[in-house]
N, C-alpha and C positions, 0 to 999 in steps of 0.2 A: 409153274403152278398150274393146277388143274381145276377147271370150273366144276363147281359142285362139291369139292372136297373141303374137309375141315382143316383149319390151320390154327396154330397157337403162337402167340407172341412170347418170346423167351425173356427178354431183358428190358427193352425200352418201351416208352410211351409213344404211340403213333396217333397223329392228328387225323380226325375223320371229318372230311370236307363234304359239303352238300353236292358238289359237282366236280367233274374232272378238271374243268377249266380253272376253278378256284384252287384245287390241289396243286396244279402246275404253277399258277400265279403266286401262290404262297411261297414256293421254293425259289422262283426266279423273279424277284421284284427288283425293278430298276437295273436289270441286267446282271444282278449278282445272286449267287446261290446262298440261301440261308439254311445252315445245318439243322437248326431246331425245327424248321418247317418240314424238313425232309424226314423226320420221324422220331427223333429222340430228344427228350428232356428229362430232368429228374422229377421225382414224384411231387416235390413242393412247387415246381414251376409249371407243371402241366395245366392246372386250372387257370393260372394267370395268362399263359401263352394262348390257350384256347379262347379265353375271354377277349384278349387283345386282337386275335385274328378274327373273331366274330365281329368285333367293332370295326376293324379295318376293312373287312370285306362285306360288311352289312348283311351277315347271315349267321347261322348257327354252326359253329365249329366245335366239335367235341373231341374226345380222344378215347383210345382203348389202351388199357394198361397191361403190364407184364402178366403173363399167364392167361390172358384173355383168349378166348376161342372164337373163331369166326368162320363163315362160309365164304369161299371165293366165288363171286358171281360173274365178273367180267373184267377184261383187261384192255387198256388202251395205252400202248407204249409202256411208260413207267408208272402209270396210275392204275390202281385196281379198285374195283367196286366190291364191297363186302357187306355181309349181313352179320352184325355183332350179336352176341348172346343177349344183349339188352334190347334187341329188336330194331336197332338203328341200321339204316342203310346209308352208306356213304362211300367216299373215295379216299384212299390213302396214296401218298406218293412213295413208290417203292425205289428208294435210292439204292444204287449198286453197293454202296459202302455198308448199308445196314440191312440188306435183304436177307442175310444169313440169320437175322434175328427172328425170322418167321419160318416155322417148320410145319410140314404136313403131319397130321395126326393119323396114324394107322387105325382104321376102323375095324 
């Protein structure tokens, strides 16, 4: 991924965390990986998962949906900082398994 470039989500919902630490913590709680936290859930579950993570981590966790476009701002290992089309800045966990769900948009 290239900083400053536009990217689009193709198929899955991705959780948008307020910090890279929370993004990593959401994936690896109690020593186990949680697939839903790593990026994908169905449309009906996304709001509930985001609300549960918000409550669990005592912060605001939102999500970006399929066909969403964002600007890639920064990367720290497997977490990337983005600016969404809604004006939200946050971090997503870029799981190796689901990273092909995000593609660069040619400008």
